[in-house]
N, CA, C and O atoms as a Tripos MOL2 file, in Angstrom:
@<TRIPOS>MOLECULE
protein
  280   279    70     0     0
PROTEIN
NO_CHARGES

@<TRIPOS>ATOM
      1 N          -1.8320  -17.0920   62.4300 N.3       1 UNK1
      2 CA         -1.9730  -18.5980   62.1630 C.3       1 UNK1
      3 C          -0.6490  -19.0720   61.9700 C.2       1 UNK1
      4 O           0.2410  -18.4190   61.4260 O.2       1 UNK1
      5 N          -0.5430  -20.1440   62.3940 N.am      2 UNK2
      6 CA          0.6820  -20.9180   62.4430 C.3       2 UNK2
      7 C           0.7830  -21.8130   61.3190 C.2       2 UNK2
      8 O          -0.0400  -22.7280   61.3580 O.2       2 UNK2
      9 N           1.5800  -21.8070   60.3030 N.am      3 UNK3
     10 CA          1.6310  -22.7670   59.0630 C.3       3 UNK3
     11 C           3.0890  -23.6490   59.3590 C.2       3 UNK3
     12 O           4.1430  -23.1950   59.8040 O.2       3 UNK3
     13 N           2.8250  -24.8520   59.0170 N.am      4 UNK4
     14 CA          3.7260  -25.7930   59.2340 C.3       4 UNK4
     15 C           4.4960  -26.0330   57.8540 C.2       4 UNK4
     16 O           3.8810  -26.5490   56.9210 O.2       4 UNK4
     17 N           5.7980  -25.6720   57.7210 N.am      5 UNK5
     18 CA          6.4640  -25.6680   56.4300 C.3       5 UNK5
     19 C           7.1520  -27.1310   56.2560 C.2       5 UNK5
     20 O           8.3480  -27.1450   55.9680 O.2       5 UNK5
     21 N           6.5200  -28.2540   56.4010 N.am      6 UNK6
     22 CA          7.2960  -29.6720   56.4070 C.3       6 UNK6
     23 C           7.5580  -29.8340   54.8460 C.2       6 UNK6
     24 O           8.6500  -30.2610   54.4710 O.2       6 UNK6
     25 N           6.5960  -29.5060   53.9650 N.am      7 UNK7
     26 CA          6.8810  -29.9500   52.8010 C.3       7 UNK7
     27 C           8.2890  -29.2070   52.1080 C.2       7 UNK7
     28 O           9.0230  -29.7210   51.2640 O.2       7 UNK7
     29 N           8.4160  -27.9500   52.6800 N.am      8 UNK8
     30 CA          9.6870  -27.1180   52.0950 C.3       8 UNK8
     31 C          10.8000  -27.7090   52.6690 C.2       8 UNK8
     32 O          11.8460  -27.8390   52.0320 O.2       8 UNK8
     33 N          10.6480  -28.1520   54.0370 N.am      9 UNK9
     34 CA         11.7840  -28.7710   54.8610 C.3       9 UNK9
     35 C          12.3650  -29.9130   54.3210 C.2       9 UNK9
     36 O          13.5720  -30.1380   54.2380 O.2       9 UNK9
     37 N          11.2810  -30.7520   53.8930 N.am     10 UNK10
     38 CA         11.7060  -32.1290   53.1710 C.3      10 UNK10
     39 C          12.4980  -31.8870   51.8590 C.2      10 UNK10
     40 O          13.5310  -32.5160   51.6310 O.2      10 UNK10
     41 N          12.0020  -30.9740   51.0070 N.am     11 UNK11
     42 CA         12.6720  -30.7080   50.0050 C.3      11 UNK11
     43 C          14.1560  -30.2030   50.2160 C.2      11 UNK11
     44 O          15.1450  -30.7110   49.6880 O.2      11 UNK11
     45 N          14.1500  -29.2000   51.0090 N.am     12 UNK12
     46 CA         15.4850  -28.6240   51.6280 C.3      12 UNK12
     47 C          16.5330  -29.6910   51.8520 C.2      12 UNK12
     48 O          17.6190  -29.7490   51.2750 O.2      12 UNK12
     49 N          16.0210  -30.6120   52.8560 N.am     13 UNK13
     50 CA         16.9200  -31.5260   53.4550 C.3      13 UNK13
     51 C          17.2140  -32.8690   52.4370 C.2      13 UNK13
     52 O          17.9380  -33.7960   52.7990 O.2      13 UNK13
     53 N          16.5710  -32.8280   51.1750 N.am     14 UNK14
     54 CA         16.8050  -33.7700   50.3080 C.3      14 UNK14
     55 C          16.1120  -34.9580   50.2520 C.2      14 UNK14
     56 O          16.5410  -35.9790   49.7170 O.2      14 UNK14
     57 N          14.9360  -34.8270   50.8520 N.am     15 UNK15
     58 CA         14.0200  -36.1080   51.1550 C.3      15 UNK15
     59 C          12.7020  -36.0680   49.8080 C.2      15 UNK15
     60 O          11.7920  -36.8810   49.6480 O.2      15 UNK15
     61 N          12.9550  -35.0810   49.1550 N.am     16 UNK16
     62 CA         11.9020  -34.8610   48.1010 C.3      16 UNK16
     63 C          11.9460  -36.3710   47.2460 C.2      16 UNK16
     64 O          12.9530  -36.9730   46.8740 O.2      16 UNK16
     65 N          10.6540  -36.7230   47.0870 N.am     17 UNK17
     66 CA         10.4990  -37.9540   46.1890 C.3      17 UNK17
     67 C          10.3600  -39.1900   47.2000 C.2      17 UNK17
     68 O           9.8020  -40.2160   46.8100 O.2      17 UNK17
     69 N          10.8830  -39.0850   48.5280 N.am     18 UNK18
     70 CA         10.7030  -40.2990   49.3050 C.3      18 UNK18
     71 C           9.2470  -40.4050   49.9220 C.2      18 UNK18
     72 O           8.7630  -39.4170   50.4740 O.2      18 UNK18
     73 N           8.6690  -41.3890   49.8480 N.am     19 UNK19
     74 CA          7.1530  -41.4490   50.3750 C.3      19 UNK19
     75 C           7.1800  -41.0490   51.7790 C.2      19 UNK19
     76 O           8.1830  -40.9320   52.4820 O.2      19 UNK19
     77 N           5.9840  -40.8560   52.1020 N.am     20 UNK20
     78 CA          5.6190  -40.3880   53.5440 C.3      20 UNK20
     79 C           5.4970  -41.6660   54.2470 C.2      20 UNK20
     80 O           5.5450  -41.5400   55.4710 O.2      20 UNK20
     81 N           5.3470  -42.9120   53.7960 N.am     21 UNK21
     82 CA          5.2920  -43.8860   54.5000 C.3      21 UNK21
     83 C           6.7710  -44.2560   55.0410 C.2      21 UNK21
     84 O           7.0180  -44.5050   56.2210 O.2      21 UNK21
     85 N           7.5150  -44.2530   54.2080 N.am     22 UNK22
     86 CA          9.0180  -44.3880   54.5370 C.3      22 UNK22
     87 C           9.5830  -43.3780   55.4140 C.2      22 UNK22
     88 O          10.2820  -43.7510   56.3560 O.2      22 UNK22
     89 N           9.3390  -42.0000   55.1970 N.am     23 UNK23
     90 CA          9.7660  -41.0900   56.0760 C.3      23 UNK23
     91 C           9.0610  -41.3370   57.5450 C.2      23 UNK23
     92 O           9.6690  -41.1260   58.5950 O.2      23 UNK23
     93 N           7.8870  -41.7470   57.4950 N.am     24 UNK24
     94 CA          7.2630  -41.9780   58.7800 C.3      24 UNK24
     95 C           7.7990  -42.8980   59.7390 C.2      24 UNK24
     96 O           7.7510  -42.8360   60.9680 O.2      24 UNK24
     97 N           8.3990  -43.8970   58.8770 N.am     25 UNK25
     98 CA          8.9960  -44.9730   59.7240 C.3      25 UNK25
     99 C          10.3630  -44.4780   60.2020 C.2      25 UNK25
    100 O          10.7280  -44.8090   61.3300 O.2      25 UNK25
    101 N          11.0150  -43.8440   59.5670 N.am     26 UNK26
    102 CA         12.4460  -43.2480   59.9510 C.3      26 UNK26
    103 C          12.2720  -42.1580   61.1330 C.2      26 UNK26
    104 O          13.1050  -42.0230   62.0280 O.2      26 UNK26
    105 N          11.2480  -41.5010   61.0400 N.am     27 UNK27
    106 CA         11.1720  -40.4370   62.0420 C.3      27 UNK27
    107 C          10.5330  -41.1400   63.0900 C.2      27 UNK27
    108 O          11.0240  -40.9540   64.2040 O.2      27 UNK27
    109 N           9.2770  -42.1240   62.9910 N.am     28 UNK28
    110 CA          8.7970  -42.6190   64.2270 C.3      28 UNK28
    111 C           7.3850  -41.9050   64.6710 C.2      28 UNK28
    112 O           6.9030  -41.8270   65.8010 O.2      28 UNK28
    113 N           6.8310  -41.3670   63.3190 N.am     29 UNK29
    114 CA          5.4430  -40.6040   63.2760 C.3      29 UNK29
    115 C           4.6750  -41.4470   62.3330 C.2      29 UNK29
    116 O           5.2100  -41.9830   61.3620 O.2      29 UNK29
    117 N           3.3360  -41.5710   62.6400 N.am     30 UNK30
    118 CA          2.4500  -42.0270   61.6520 C.3      30 UNK30
    119 C           2.6150  -41.3760   60.2760 C.2      30 UNK30
    120 O           3.0760  -40.2420   60.1470 O.2      30 UNK30
    121 N           2.2090  -42.1570   59.2330 N.am     31 UNK31
    122 CA          2.2200  -41.2860   57.7910 C.3      31 UNK31
    123 C           1.2150  -40.3960   57.8050 C.2      31 UNK31
    124 O           1.4400  -39.2370   57.4560 O.2      31 UNK31
    125 N           0.0100  -40.7800   58.1910 N.am     32 UNK32
    126 CA         -1.1900  -39.8690   57.9960 C.3      32 UNK32
    127 C          -0.9960  -38.4230   58.5790 C.2      32 UNK32
    128 O          -1.2070  -37.4810   57.8160 O.2      32 UNK32
    129 N          -0.5900  -38.1630   59.9430 N.am     33 UNK33
    130 CA         -0.2240  -36.6740   60.3490 C.3      33 UNK33
    131 C           0.8100  -36.1810   59.5760 C.2      33 UNK33
    132 O           0.7550  -34.9950   59.2490 O.2      33 UNK33
    133 N           1.9780  -37.0340   59.1290 N.am     34 UNK34
    134 CA          2.9230  -36.4110   58.2550 C.3      34 UNK34
    135 C           2.5690  -35.9970   57.0160 C.2      34 UNK34
    136 O           3.0900  -34.9750   56.5690 O.2      34 UNK34
    137 N           1.6830  -36.6750   56.3050 N.am     35 UNK35
    138 CA          1.0880  -36.1660   55.0480 C.3      35 UNK35
    139 C           0.1890  -34.9060   55.3110 C.2      35 UNK35
    140 O           0.2270  -33.9110   54.5880 O.2      35 UNK35
    141 N          -0.5850  -35.0300   56.3600 N.am     36 UNK36
    142 CA         -1.3590  -33.8030   56.4980 C.3      36 UNK36
    143 C          -0.5240  -32.6390   56.7560 C.2      36 UNK36
    144 O          -0.7350  -31.5910   56.1450 O.2      36 UNK36
    145 N           0.2700  -32.7290   57.4860 N.am     37 UNK37
    146 CA          1.2010  -31.4230   57.7140 C.3      37 UNK37
    147 C           1.8660  -30.8690   56.6230 C.2      37 UNK37
    148 O           1.9380  -29.6520   56.4530 O.2      37 UNK37
    149 N           2.4660  -31.8760   55.7090 N.am     38 UNK38
    150 CA          3.1590  -31.7000   54.5070 C.3      38 UNK38
    151 C           2.2910  -31.0690   53.4400 C.2      38 UNK38
    152 O           2.7810  -30.4110   52.5230 O.2      38 UNK38
    153 N           0.9610  -31.2880   53.5800 N.am     39 UNK39
    154 CA          0.1130  -30.6970   52.5960 C.3      39 UNK39
    155 C          -0.9530  -29.6830   52.7850 C.2      39 UNK39
    156 O          -1.7860  -29.3020   51.9640 O.2      39 UNK39
    157 N          -0.7640  -29.2900   54.0970 N.am     40 UNK40
    158 CA         -1.4390  -27.9160   54.6120 C.3      40 UNK40
    159 C          -2.8690  -28.3120   55.1290 C.2      40 UNK40
    160 O          -3.8140  -27.5240   55.1720 O.2      40 UNK40
    161 N          -2.9150  -29.6820   55.5300 N.am     41 UNK41
    162 CA         -4.3980  -30.0630   56.0290 C.3      41 UNK41
    163 C          -4.3290  -29.4580   57.5870 C.2      41 UNK41
    164 O          -3.3240  -29.2810   58.2750 O.2      41 UNK41
    165 N          -5.6380  -29.2150   57.8940 N.am     42 UNK42
    166 CA         -5.6840  -28.6660   59.5080 C.3      42 UNK42
    167 C          -5.1010  -29.8280   60.3290 C.2      42 UNK42
    168 O          -5.7310  -30.8740   60.4880 O.2      42 UNK42
    169 N          -3.9740  -29.6310   60.8050 N.am     43 UNK43
    170 CA         -3.4350  -30.5730   61.9230 C.3      43 UNK43
    171 C          -2.5690  -29.8250   62.8700 C.2      43 UNK43
    172 O          -1.7630  -28.9570   62.5360 O.2      43 UNK43
    173 N          -2.8220  -30.2690   64.1820 N.am     44 UNK44
    174 CA         -2.1980  -29.7130   65.3390 C.3      44 UNK44
    175 C          -1.1920  -30.8670   65.8940 C.2      44 UNK44
    176 O          -1.5640  -31.7840   66.6270 O.2      44 UNK44
    177 N           0.1170  -30.6810   65.4370 N.am     45 UNK45
    178 CA          1.0570  -31.6610   65.9240 C.3      45 UNK45
    179 C           1.5050  -31.4490   67.5000 C.2      45 UNK45
    180 O           1.6740  -30.3260   67.9740 O.2      45 UNK45
    181 N           1.6550  -32.5170   68.1550 N.am     46 UNK46
    182 CA          2.2800  -32.3470   69.5940 C.3      46 UNK46
    183 C           3.6770  -31.8520   69.6150 C.2      46 UNK46
    184 O           4.4360  -32.0190   68.6600 O.2      46 UNK46
    185 N           3.9910  -31.2790   70.6400 N.am     47 UNK47
    186 CA          5.3980  -30.9880   70.9960 C.3      47 UNK47
    187 C           6.3300  -32.0400   70.6570 C.2      47 UNK47
    188 O           7.3670  -31.8230   70.0300 O.2      47 UNK47
    189 N           5.9360  -33.2720   71.1030 N.am     48 UNK48
    190 CA          6.7780  -34.4410   70.6200 C.3      48 UNK48
    191 C           6.8590  -34.5980   69.4130 C.2      48 UNK48
    192 O           7.9840  -34.7450   68.9350 O.2      48 UNK48
    193 N           5.9650  -34.6110   68.7500 N.am     49 UNK49
    194 CA          6.0030  -34.7990   67.2090 C.3      49 UNK49
    195 C           6.8330  -33.7160   66.6600 C.2      49 UNK49
    196 O           7.7000  -33.9850   65.8280 O.2      49 UNK49
    197 N           6.6420  -32.5610   67.0450 N.am     50 UNK50
    198 CA          7.5730  -31.4270   66.5140 C.3      50 UNK50
    199 C           9.1450  -31.7500   66.9120 C.2      50 UNK50
    200 O          10.0970  -31.3570   66.2380 O.2      50 UNK50
    201 N           9.2400  -32.4260   67.9570 N.am     51 UNK51
    202 CA         10.6430  -32.7230   68.6230 C.3      51 UNK51
    203 C          11.2520  -33.6100   67.7230 C.2      51 UNK51
    204 O          12.3980  -33.4150   67.3190 O.2      51 UNK51
    205 N          10.3910  -34.8210   67.2900 N.am     52 UNK52
    206 CA         10.8740  -35.8440   66.4480 C.3      52 UNK52
    207 C          11.2920  -35.2040   64.9160 C.2      52 UNK52
    208 O          12.3380  -35.5720   64.3820 O.2      52 UNK52
    209 N          10.5210  -34.3630   64.3560 N.am     53 UNK53
    210 CA         10.7320  -33.8290   63.2070 C.3      53 UNK53
    211 C          11.9460  -32.9360   63.2600 C.2      53 UNK53
    212 O          12.7710  -33.0640   62.3560 O.2      53 UNK53
    213 N          12.1570  -32.0410   64.2160 N.am     54 UNK54
    214 CA         13.3030  -31.2180   64.2530 C.3      54 UNK54
    215 C          14.5720  -32.1640   64.5710 C.2      54 UNK54
    216 O          15.6810  -31.8620   64.1300 O.2      54 UNK54
    217 N          14.4040  -33.1150   65.2130 N.am     55 UNK55
    218 CA         15.6950  -34.0390   65.5200 C.3      55 UNK55
    219 C          16.1140  -34.8450   64.1850 C.2      55 UNK55
    220 O          17.3090  -35.0710   63.9990 O.2      55 UNK55
    221 N          15.1870  -35.2640   63.2880 N.am     56 UNK56
    222 CA         15.3090  -36.0170   62.1700 C.3      56 UNK56
    223 C          15.9050  -35.0180   61.1310 C.2      56 UNK56
    224 O          16.8930  -35.3760   60.4900 O.2      56 UNK56
    225 N          15.4420  -33.9740   60.9600 N.am     57 UNK57
    226 CA         15.9850  -33.1400   59.9360 C.3      57 UNK57
    227 C          16.9400  -32.0900   60.3520 C.2      57 UNK57
    228 O          17.2650  -31.1070   59.6860 O.2      57 UNK57
    229 N          17.4320  -32.4800   61.7710 N.am     58 UNK58
    230 CA         18.6500  -31.5590   62.2590 C.3      58 UNK58
    231 C          18.0300  -30.0360   62.0220 C.2      58 UNK58
    232 O          18.7270  -29.1960   61.4530 O.2      58 UNK58
    233 N          17.0040  -29.7920   62.3750 N.am     59 UNK59
    234 CA         16.2710  -28.3540   62.2160 C.3      59 UNK59
    235 C          15.7950  -27.6110   63.4970 C.2      59 UNK59
    236 O          15.5420  -28.3030   64.4830 O.2      59 UNK59
    237 N          15.6650  -26.3820   63.5590 N.am     60 UNK60
    238 CA         15.1840  -25.5760   64.5030 C.3      60 UNK60
    239 C          13.4590  -25.5520   64.3600 C.2      60 UNK60
    240 O          12.9060  -25.9160   63.3220 O.2      60 UNK60
    241 N          12.7970  -25.1240   65.4200 N.am     61 UNK61
    242 CA         11.2970  -25.2240   65.2320 C.3      61 UNK61
    243 C          11.0420  -24.0640   64.1360 C.2      61 UNK61
    244 O          10.2210  -24.2190   63.2320 O.2      61 UNK61
    245 N          11.7150  -23.0340   64.2710 N.am     62 UNK62
    246 CA         11.4040  -21.7810   63.1770 C.3      62 UNK62
    247 C          11.8700  -22.3420   61.7450 C.2      62 UNK62
    248 O          11.6510  -21.6330   60.7630 O.2      62 UNK62
    249 N          12.4010  -23.3840   61.6120 N.am     63 UNK63
    250 CA         12.7220  -23.9150   60.1840 C.3      63 UNK63
    251 C          11.3780  -24.8260   59.7490 C.2      63 UNK63
    252 O          11.2270  -25.3110   58.6270 O.2      63 UNK63
    253 N          10.5130  -24.9480   60.7720 N.am     64 UNK64
    254 CA          9.4300  -25.9890   60.5610 C.3      64 UNK64
    255 C           8.1870  -25.0640   60.6230 C.2      64 UNK64
    256 O           7.2810  -25.3600   59.8430 O.2      64 UNK64
    257 N           8.0030  -24.0040   61.4170 N.am     65 UNK65
    258 CA          6.7540  -23.4210   61.6950 C.3      65 UNK65
    259 C           7.0110  -21.9280   61.3220 C.2      65 UNK65
    260 O           8.1100  -21.3850   61.4370 O.2      65 UNK65
    261 N           5.9320  -21.3520   60.8840 N.am     66 UNK66
    262 CA          5.9980  -19.8390   60.5620 C.3      66 UNK66
    263 C           4.6000  -19.2720   60.9130 C.2      66 UNK66
    264 O           3.5500  -19.8510   60.6330 O.2      66 UNK66
    265 N           4.6890  -18.0750   61.5580 N.am     67 UNK67
    266 CA          3.4980  -17.1860   61.8100 C.3      67 UNK67
    267 C           2.9520  -16.3450   60.8750 C.2      67 UNK67
    268 O           3.6920  -15.4490   60.4680 O.2      67 UNK67
    269 N           1.7420  -16.4180   60.3940 N.am     68 UNK68
    270 CA          1.3350  -15.4730   59.3350 C.3      68 UNK68
    271 C           0.0010  -15.0060   59.8570 C.2      68 UNK68
    272 O          -0.9150  -15.7300   60.2480 O.2      68 UNK68
    273 N           0.0260  -13.6920   59.8070 N.am     69 UNK69
    274 CA         -1.3440  -12.7690   60.2130 C.3      69 UNK69
    275 C          -2.3050  -13.1980   59.3670 C.2      69 UNK69
    276 O          -2.1010  -13.4220   58.1740 O.2      69 UNK69
    277 N          -3.5560  -13.3510   60.0290 N.am     70 UNK70
    278 CA         -4.7120  -13.4380   59.0790 C.3      70 UNK70
    279 C          -5.2760  -12.3400   58.4760 C.2      70 UNK70
    280 O          -6.2250  -12.4780   57.7040 O.2      70 UNK70
@<TRIPOS>BOND
     1     1     2 1
     2     2     3 1
     3     3     4 2
     4     3     5 am
     5     5     6 1
     6     6     7 1
     7     7     8 2
     8     7     9 am
     9     9    10 1
    10    10    11 1
    11    11    12 2
    12    11    13 am
    13    13    14 1
    14    14    15 1
    15    15    16 2
    16    15    17 am
    17    17    18 1
    18    18    19 1
    19    19    20 2
    20    19    21 am
    21    21    22 1
    22    22    23 1
    23    23    24 2
    24    23    25 am
    25    25    26 1
    26    26    27 1
    27    27    28 2
    28    27    29 am
    29    29    30 1
    30    30    31 1
    31    31    32 2
    32    31    33 am
    33    33    34 1
    34    34    35 1
    35    35    36 2
    36    35    37 am
    37    37    38 1
    38    38    39 1
    39    39    40 2
    40    39    41 am
    41    41    42 1
    42    42    43 1
    43    43    44 2
    44    43    45 am
    45    45    46 1
    46    46    47 1
    47    47    48 2
    48    47    49 am
    49    49    50 1
    50    50    51 1
    51    51    52 2
    52    51    53 am
    53    53    54 1
    54    54    55 1
    55    55    56 2
    56    55    57 am
    57    57    58 1
    58    58    59 1
    59    59    60 2
    60    59    61 am
    61    61    62 1
    62    62    63 1
    63    63    64 2
    64    63    65 am
    65    65    66 1
    66    66    67 1
    67    67    68 2
    68    67    69 am
    69    69    70 1
    70    70    71 1
    71    71    72 2
    72    71    73 am
    73    73    74 1
    74    74    75 1
    75    75    76 2
    76    75    77 am
    77    77    78 1
    78    78    79 1
    79    79    80 2
    80    79    81 am
    81    81    82 1
    82    82    83 1
    83    83    84 2
    84    83    85 am
    85    85    86 1
    86    86    87 1
    87    87    88 2
    88    87    89 am
    89    89    90 1
    90    90    91 1
    91    91    92 2
    92    91    93 am
    93    93    94 1
    94    94    95 1
    95    95    96 2
    96    95    97 am
    97    97    98 1
    98    98    99 1
    99    99   100 2
   100    99   101 am
   101   101   102 1
   102   102   103 1
   103   103   104 2
   104   103   105 am
   105   105   106 1
   106   106   107 1
   107   107   108 2
   108   107   109 am
   109   109   110 1
   110   110   111 1
   111   111   112 2
   112   111   113 am
   113   113   114 1
   114   114   115 1
   115   115   116 2
   116   115   117 am
   117   117   118 1
   118   118   119 1
   119   119   120 2
   120   119   121 am
   121   121   122 1
   122   122   123 1
   123   123   124 2
   124   123   125 am
   125   125   126 1
   126   126   127 1
   127   127   128 2
   128   127   129 am
   129   129   130 1
   130   130   131 1
   131   131   132 2
   132   131   133 am
   133   133   134 1
   134   134   135 1
   135   135   136 2
   136   135   137 am
   137   137   138 1
   138   138   139 1
   139   139   140 2
   140   139   141 am
   141   141   142 1
   142   142   143 1
   143   143   144 2
   144   143   145 am
   145   145   146 1
   146   146   147 1
   147   147   148 2
   148   147   149 am
   149   149   150 1
   150   150   151 1
   151   151   152 2
   152   151   153 am
   153   153   154 1
   154   154   155 1
   155   155   156 2
   156   155   157 am
   157   157   158 1
   158   158   159 1
   159   159   160 2
   160   159   161 am
   161   161   162 1
   162   162   163 1
   163   163   164 2
   164   163   165 am
   165   165   166 1
   166   166   167 1
   167   167   168 2
   168   167   169 am
   169   169   170 1
   170   170   171 1
   171   171   172 2
   172   171   173 am
   173   173   174 1
   174   174   175 1
   175   175   176 2
   176   175   177 am
   177   177   178 1
   178   178   179 1
   179   179   180 2
   180   179   181 am
   181   181   182 1
   182   182   183 1
   183   183   184 2
   184   183   185 am
   185   185   186 1
   186   186   187 1
   187   187   188 2
   188   187   189 am
   189   189   190 1
   190   190   191 1
   191   191   192 2
   192   191   193 am
   193   193   194 1
   194   194   195 1
   195   195   196 2
   196   195   197 am
   197   197   198 1
   198   198   199 1
   199   199   200 2
   200   199   201 am
   201   201   202 1
   202   202   203 1
   203   203   204 2
   204   203   205 am
   205   205   206 1
   206   206   207 1
   207   207   208 2
   208   207   209 am
   209   209   210 1
   210   210   211 1
   211   211   212 2
   212   211   213 am
   213   213   214 1
   214   214   215 1
   215   215   216 2
   216   215   217 am
   217   217   218 1
   218   218   219 1
   219   219   220 2
   220   219   221 am
   221   221   222 1
   222   222   223 1
   223   223   224 2
   224   223   225 am
   225   225   226 1
   226   226   227 1
   227   227   228 2
   228   227   229 am
   229   229   230 1
   230   230   231 1
   231   231   232 2
   232   231   233 am
   233   233   234 1
   234   234   235 1
   235   235   236 2
   236   235   237 am
   237   237   238 1
   238   238   239 1
   239   239   240 2
   240   239   241 am
   241   241   242 1
   242   242   243 1
   243   243   244 2
   244   243   245 am
   245   245   246 1
   246   246   247 1
   247   247   248 2
   248   247   249 am
   249   249   250 1
   250   250   251 1
   251   251   252 2
   252   251   253 am
   253   253   254 1
   254   254   255 1
   255   255   256 2
   256   255   257 am
   257   257   258 1
   258   258   259 1
   259   259   260 2
   260   259   261 am
   261   261   262 1
   262   262   263 1
   263   263   264 2
   264   263   265 am
   265   265   266 1
   266   266   267 1
   267   267   268 2
   268   267   269 am
   269   269   270 1
   270   270   271 1
   271   271   272 2
   272   271   273 am
   273   273   274 1
   274   274   275 1
   275   275   276 2
   276   275   277 am
   277   277   278 1
   278   278   279 1
   279   279   280 2
@<TRIPOS>SUBSTRUCTURE
     1 UNK1         2 RESIDUE 1 A UNK
     2 UNK2         6 RESIDUE 1 A UNK
     3 UNK3        10 RESIDUE 1 A UNK
     4 UNK4        14 RESIDUE 1 A UNK
     5 UNK5        18 RESIDUE 1 A UNK
     6 UNK6        22 RESIDUE 1 A UNK
     7 UNK7        26 RESIDUE 1 A UNK
     8 UNK8        30 RESIDUE 1 A UNK
     9 UNK9        34 RESIDUE 1 A UNK
    10 UNK10       38 RESIDUE 1 A UNK
    11 UNK11       42 RESIDUE 1 A UNK
    12 UNK12       46 RESIDUE 1 A UNK
    13 UNK13       50 RESIDUE 1 A UNK
    14 UNK14       54 RESIDUE 1 A UNK
    15 UNK15       58 RESIDUE 1 A UNK
    16 UNK16       62 RESIDUE 1 A UNK
    17 UNK17       66 RESIDUE 1 A UNK
    18 UNK18       70 RESIDUE 1 A UNK
    19 UNK19       74 RESIDUE 1 A UNK
    20 UNK20       78 RESIDUE 1 A UNK
    21 UNK21       82 RESIDUE 1 A UNK
    22 UNK22       86 RESIDUE 1 A UNK
    23 UNK23       90 RESIDUE 1 A UNK
    24 UNK24       94 RESIDUE 1 A UNK
    25 UNK25       98 RESIDUE 1 A UNK
    26 UNK26      102 RESIDUE 1 A UNK
    27 UNK27      106 RESIDUE 1 A UNK
    28 UNK28      110 RESIDUE 1 A UNK
    29 UNK29      114 RESIDUE 1 A UNK
    30 UNK30      118 RESIDUE 1 A UNK
    31 UNK31      122 RESIDUE 1 A UNK
    32 UNK32      126 RESIDUE 1 A UNK
    33 UNK33      130 RESIDUE 1 A UNK
    34 UNK34      134 RESIDUE 1 A UNK
    35 UNK35      138 RESIDUE 1 A UNK
    36 UNK36      142 RESIDUE 1 A UNK
    37 UNK37      146 RESIDUE 1 A UNK
    38 UNK38      150 RESIDUE 1 A UNK
    39 UNK39      154 RESIDUE 1 A UNK
    40 UNK40      158 RESIDUE 1 A UNK
    41 UNK41      162 RESIDUE 1 A UNK
    42 UNK42      166 RESIDUE 1 A UNK
    43 UNK43      170 RESIDUE 1 A UNK
    44 UNK44      174 RESIDUE 1 A UNK
    45 UNK45      178 RESIDUE 1 A UNK
    46 UNK46      182 RESIDUE 1 A UNK
    47 UNK47      186 RESIDUE 1 A UNK
    48 UNK48      190 RESIDUE 1 A UNK
    49 UNK49      194 RESIDUE 1 A UNK
    50 UNK50      198 RESIDUE 1 A UNK
    51 UNK51      202 RESIDUE 1 A UNK
    52 UNK52      206 RESIDUE 1 A UNK
    53 UNK53      210 RESIDUE 1 A UNK
    54 UNK54      214 RESIDUE 1 A UNK
    55 UNK55      218 RESIDUE 1 A UNK
    56 UNK56      222 RESIDUE 1 A UNK
    57 UNK57      226 RESIDUE 1 A UNK
    58 UNK58      230 RESIDUE 1 A UNK
    59 UNK59      234 RESIDUE 1 A UNK
    60 UNK60      238 RESIDUE 1 A UNK
    61 UNK61      242 RESIDUE 1 A UNK
    62 UNK62      246 RESIDUE 1 A UNK
    63 UNK63      250 RESIDUE 1 A UNK
    64 UNK64      254 RESIDUE 1 A UNK
    65 UNK65      258 RESIDUE 1 A UNK
    66 UNK66      262 RESIDUE 1 A UNK
    67 UNK67      266 RESIDUE 1 A UNK
    68 UNK68      270 RESIDUE 1 A UNK
    69 UNK69      274 RESIDUE 1 A UNK
    70 UNK70      278 RESIDUE 1 A UNK
C-alpha cells in the first residue's frame, strides 16, 4: 500500500498552520484533493499533481510517498 506523507511534508517545509485553501492556490491544486491526501483519505493523485507537489515543496517523490506492506 502506498501512503502519501503530505501532512509530514507540509510540517517539514514550514507550512504547518497554513490553510489548505491557501496552499492549493499557491500549488495550483484544488483544496479538496490536497486535504484528502494530507488527512489519509483514499485518494489517487495523478502524476501531474505529484509533480506540482514536488516542485512546490522542492521535494523528491520519495519525500512524499512511502510503500508499506499490508
